[in-house]
N, C-alpha and C positions, 0 to 999 in steps of 0.2 A: 658225267662229271666226276673226276676222281677226288678222293679226300685223303689227306695225310693223317695217319694215326698219331695221336699225341705221344710224346716221349714218356717212357716210364721213368721211375725214380733213378735207376742206375744210369740210364741214357742221359737224363738231365744232368746228373752229376758229372758224367764224362764230358758232356758239352761244356759245362761250366769250367772244368779244371784242365781240359786238354784242347778244347775247341772242336772236338770231334766226337759226336755221340756214338760213333761206331768203333771207337778205340777199345782196347782190351785192358782190363784192370787185373792185377794180381793182388788180391786182398790179403792183407797181413794184419790180423786182428790182435794187436799187442795191447790187451787190456791193462789198465792202470799204468799207462805210459808215464803218468805223473810221478811214479816211484823213481824213475830215472831223472826227471826234471828236478825232483826235490833233494837229490843227493847233495849233501853239504849245506843244505838250508837249515836254519834253526828250527827246533821242534818244541811243541808245547809239552809240558809234563802231564802225564795221565790223560792224553788226548785220544785214547782208544787203541785197541789192538787189532792189527790187520787180520782179516779173514785169511785162512790158510792160502798161501801163494799157490800151492798145488791145485787148488780149486779155481782160483781166479785165472790162472794161466790156461785152464781148459775151457774158459769161456770163449776162446777163439773159435770153437766149433760153430758158433752162431753165424760166422761168415759164410758157411755153406748155404744158408738160406738167403744170402744177400746177392750172390753172384748170378749173372746171366749166363746163357749157354756158352758164350765164347770166353768167359772169364775163368780165372784160376783162383783157388783158395789154398793158402799154405796153412797146414795144420801141424800140431806137435806129434800127432799119431794118426793112423788110419781111423776112419769113423767106424763105429759099431755096425756090423752087417745088418742086424735087425732094424736098427734106427734108420740106416741108409735105405733099406727096402721100404720102410714106412714113408719116408720123405718122397721116394720115387713113386709109390702108388698115389700119393697125394699130389704130386707134381710141384712140390715145394722147393726142391733143390735142382739147379740146372747146370752149375759150373763144374769144372774139372778140379779134383782135389789132389794136391801134392803134399805128402807127409814127410817130415824130417826122419831120416833113418837113425840119427843119433840125437839123444836128448836127455834132459833131466827134468823131473817133475817140478823142481823149484825154478827152472829157467823159463823165460818168456819164449814165445814161438819164434821171435827173431833170433834170440840167442841160440836156440836149437838149430835153426836154419843155417846160421853161420858156422856151426860145427858139423854140418852134414854135406860132405863133398858131392854125393850123388844128387841131392836136391839142388845144390848150387849149380851143378852142370845142367840140370833140367831147366832151371830158371834162366841161365844164360842163353839157352836155345830159344827162349821166348823173345829175346831182344830183337825186334824187327822194326823199330822206329815208331810203332803205334801201340806199344804195350808199356804200361806204367805200373810201378809199384804203388799200391794204395793202402798205406797203413792206417790203423785207427788214429794214431798220432805219431809225430816224428821225433825221435830221440837220436842221439849219436849212433845207436845200434842200427837203426833203420837206414841212416845215411851210409853206414859201412856196408850194409847189405846191398843197397843201390849201387855202390861202387864195385862191389864184388861181382855182381850179376850183369852190370851194364843196363839195368832197367832204371829209367829216370823216375824220380818221385813225383807223384801227382800233387803232393802237398808242399807246404813251405819248409824252410830249414828248421832244424831242431832249435836253434837259437831264437828264431822268431816265435815258434810254437810255445816254448817255455815262457817267453816274455809276455805274450798276450794272454796266457792262461792264468797268470797270477791274480789272486783276489785283490791285491793292492792295485794292480793295473786296472782291474774292473772298477774298483772304487773311485779311482782318480778319473777314469774315463767318464763315468756317470756324472761326476761334478763338472768336468770340462764340457760335456755335451748338454748340460742343463736338464738332464732327466731327473725324475723324482727319485730321491735317494732315501734309503732307510737311514734314520739318524745313526751316526757313527763316525769313526775316524780311523786313520792309519797310525800304527805304532811301529816305527823303524827300530827303536831300541827298547830294552827292558824298562828303562827309566820312565818311558812315556806311558806305560800300561796302566799304572795306578790311577793317574789323573783321567785317563780315558774311560776306565771301567767303573769306578765307584759312583760317579754322578749318574750313570745310567740305571743304577739300582736304587737310587734314593727315593724314587716315586713308587717303588713297589713292583715294578716290572722286572722281567728277566733280561739278560744280555747274553751275547754269544761272542766268543773269542775264537778267531779262525787263523790258522796258518795260511800264508799266502798261497802255498802250493800243496795244501792238504787234498786228499782224494777220497771220494765216495763216502762222505760223512765223517771220515776220520780227520785228525788234525784240527779238531774243533772241540770246544768245551762250552756247554750251555751253563751259565752261572745264574743260580736262582735267587741268591740274596748276598748281602755283604759278608756274611760268614763264609759262604762258599768262595767269594772273591778273595778274602784274606788267605784262605788255604792255598788257592792258586798263586796268589802274589808271593807268598812265603817261599814257595817252591821255585818260582821263576826268578825272583829277585836275588837268589843266591848267585846267579851268574854275574851280577854287577850291573849297575845302572847303564853303563855304556855298551853292554853286550848287545849284539844284534838280536832283534826279535822278529821282524817281518810279519806283523800281525795286523788283522783288521778287527776292530771292536765295534759291534753294532747292537742297537736295541732289538729285542726279540719281538716280532710282530705277532701278537696273540690271535688265535682263532683265524689264522690266515689259510688261504688255499695255495698250496705249492704248485707252481706251474713250471714246465720246461718247454721251451720252444727251440726250433731248429731253423737256421738260415744257412745259406751258402754264399760265400764270397768267391766270385769267379776270378780266374787268372787275369782277366782283362778289367776287373773292377766292378762288374755287375753284381748286384745284391738281390738275392731271391729268398723269400720266405717259404719254408717247407711245411711245418706242422707245429701244433701246440698240444701238449698233454697235461693232465692234472693228476696229482697224487690222490689216491683213494685211501681213506682211513675208516676203520670200523672199530669202535670202542678204543680209539686212540692207537690202534695197531695198523702199520702200513700194509696195504693189500696189493699195491702195484700202481700203475699209471693207466688212466682211462682215456679213451679217445673215441669219437671226436669230442671236442670241448666247445660249449657255447659260452662265450664271454659277454658281459654287458657291452653295449655299443661303444661307450666311451673308452672302456678298457681295451677293447679290440682295436680301436683307432690308435690309441696310445702305443699298443704293442707293435703295430705295423710301422708306426713312425719310429719307434725305437730300433726295429730291425734295420731300417734304412740308415739311421744315424750310426748305429754300432757297426754295421757292415762296412760303411764308407770309411769309418775311423780305422777299422782293422786293416783294410786294404792300404790305407796310408802308412800303416806300420810295417807293411811288407807281407801281410798274411793273405793267403787264399786257401779255401777249403771249407769243410763242414764246420759249423759252429753250433754249440748248444748253449743256451742261456737259461739260467735259473731265475725265476721271478716269483713274486707273491702277490696275491689279491687279498686285501684285508676284508674284515667283516662288513665294512661299509662300501665295498666295491672299489676301493682305491687301489690302483695298480702301482707296484714298485717294479719297474720293468727290467732291472738288471741287478741281481745280487752277485752273480759271478758268471764269468765267461769260460766255457770249456772249448779250447781250441783243438778240437779232435772230433772223431765220431763219438756218438752217445748211444745209450741203449735204444733210444728212439730210432737211430739210424738203422739198426738191425731189425727193426719192425716195419720199416717203410715198404720194402718189397712185399712182405707178407700182407700188409694192409691193402695194397693195391689188388692183390690176387684173391684174398680170402675173406675180406670184410666188405661185403656189398653195401651199397648206399642204404641208409636207414638202419644198419646194424651198429652195434656198439662192441667195444673190446676193452679188456683190461690186460695189460702186459704184466704178468705176475712172476714172482720168484717164490718157489716153494722150498722153504728151509726145512730139511728133514734130518733125522738122526738114525740112519740105518745101523744095523749090527753086523751086516754082511753085504757083499756086492749083490746088486740086483740086475737082472737082464732087462732089456727093453721089452721083451715079450711079457715079463711080469708086470712092468709098468702099464703096458697097454691093457693087459688083463684086469688090472686093478681099476683103471679108469673106465673100462667097459664102454658103454654107450656114450660116455662123455668125450672120448677121444675123437677129435675131428678127423673124419675120413673122406669128406667130400667138400670141395670149395663151396662157400655160400651157406653152409649149414652152421648150426650152433654147436659149440663144444670147445675142447682144448687142443690147440696145436702145440705140440712139444717142439721147441726150437733150439734146445740144447740138452743132450743126454749125458755127455762126457762128464759134466760136473757132478753127477750123482755119485759116481764111484771114485772120483779123482783122489779123494783123501782116504780111501779105504785102507784098513789095516787088518791084520790077522789076529789082533789082540782085543777086539771089542768094538763098541760103537764109535762112530765118527760123524763129522758134519758133512752132509751132502746137500746138493741143490739140484732142483730141476727148474727149467724156465719154460713158460708156456704163455700162449696168447689165448685168452678166454673170450669167446665170441658168443653173442646172443642178439636177439632183435630189440632188446631194451638195455639201458644201463644197469637197472636192477637185476635183469636176467644175467648179464655178464658177471656181476658180482656174485650171484647165486651159483653160477657155474664154477667160479673160482673157489668158493667156499666148499662146495661138494667135492671138487677135484682134490683140494687139500685134505679133506677128511679121508677120502679113499686112499690117497698116497700115504698118509700117516698110518692108516690101518695096515697097509702093505709093509712099510718099513719098520714100524714099531710093534706091530701086532703079532709077529712071528719071528722066530730066530732064523 
């Protein structure tokens, strides 16, 4: 009696979005596509400074660990040979890599591709009726690339993606679906902000003001008290009461557990839950996201009900594709199932194939970002040497799997220290063990990058 092997993550996604689990994806990992969606939108004063675009743009290298053998990954530049060899020995990367021959550090991978005739020619050769362009999210640049290459988009239009990605859309959708909402309201104009913000601070709690199309924690201000509110109001009210604001104001849920879950809305309207992860804090400092996550039974049921309701509503709006939803679980176990919708790939998406292959049942993982301050460029051999026995070298073992190296040196200069990042999946047989691996790895990486010139 023959048995059919279950579909893996990428095969499931292909079946959902193309109807064919054996189709081919060309992964285009245009991180922070929201920057395009937010062009022309009103901004909050003092809402945070963007991490260097040169580093964010090199996060596209994560796509190399997402592709299956028949897939293609478009990168801004060829991968580091030492890092490529590591992934090859581990069996972590399977797809074919195509790199742009022309590019700018400040440009997205899509923008580089559009300026690279040799790459465009190679992409056109892939157009065979079963190959799809699969971006992180769709903006006008990705639509142009699809037109230039003849590769159809596996995702929705840029217009639909931007529409359902807004925090105002999420807020109104929660109300329409009858899901439990964090106390708050929408402010379309500057004049509405004062009445929405000040009452939320009267009882002593904090509030948060969020741009509808803010990205990665930017475009938001946490307001601690009425004094802080007045400072913000003075700045923004200079625009005039009738000026557009496009903000969401909400009470801050204290001592909450931050959750992120993924679902897929299929091209034919099917909705499928993928995974849920929880933020890890140590002494108030974000350490990454852990998985698997055990939720209280009631919260788990409510989350799955929210997946079905949100997915169906997004399909009705014309959306199909990967969806990430931010939620919180308060100290009493009450779930607020939708703070905002991300109509795109999420960091969790880039960990899904890794999780299937390198995190066996019963093991735990933390997807970590290591923020470093190197004073010079470092090779992958140096990174591997610093991690030593912590570097994951065999599937199923404990350790750190580095899933992006390009971001370490992306912002390097010849004039002193710079901000660098490494991304890794920290694996152990217990949740505390994974956290310990993460802590020790960060210590060793800091010793490498800060301990010598």
